[in-house]
C-alpha positions, 0 to 999 in steps of 0.5 A: 514538473517531475512526478514523484513516485512511491518506491521502497519495500513493504511487509507482505500482509496475509489474513490481515497480519504482516508477515516477515516477507518484504515486497517491493512497493511496485509488486505489492501494490501491483497485485490488486488483492495485496494492494487492498490488504495493504490499504486495510491494514494501514487503515487499522494500524497505521499512522496518518502518514502511513495511510497517506503513503498507502493511498498514494501507492495504491493510486499510482500502481492501481490507477484508481483511488483507495477510499478511506473511512 
């Protein structure tokens, strides 16, 4: 069974605010600090679907689980 991967681009998050800069998902979630920023921003401002995707991307690129509230 083929495993699906989270790909695409996301806005870079700096100081809990999105910027106009777009990053590939691999780059954003491969950087531990940016991955945490993405997750925290999604918890505060995202829909359930967006939060789910962020958690999956975090797990995929960091190799660990992002724990939500």
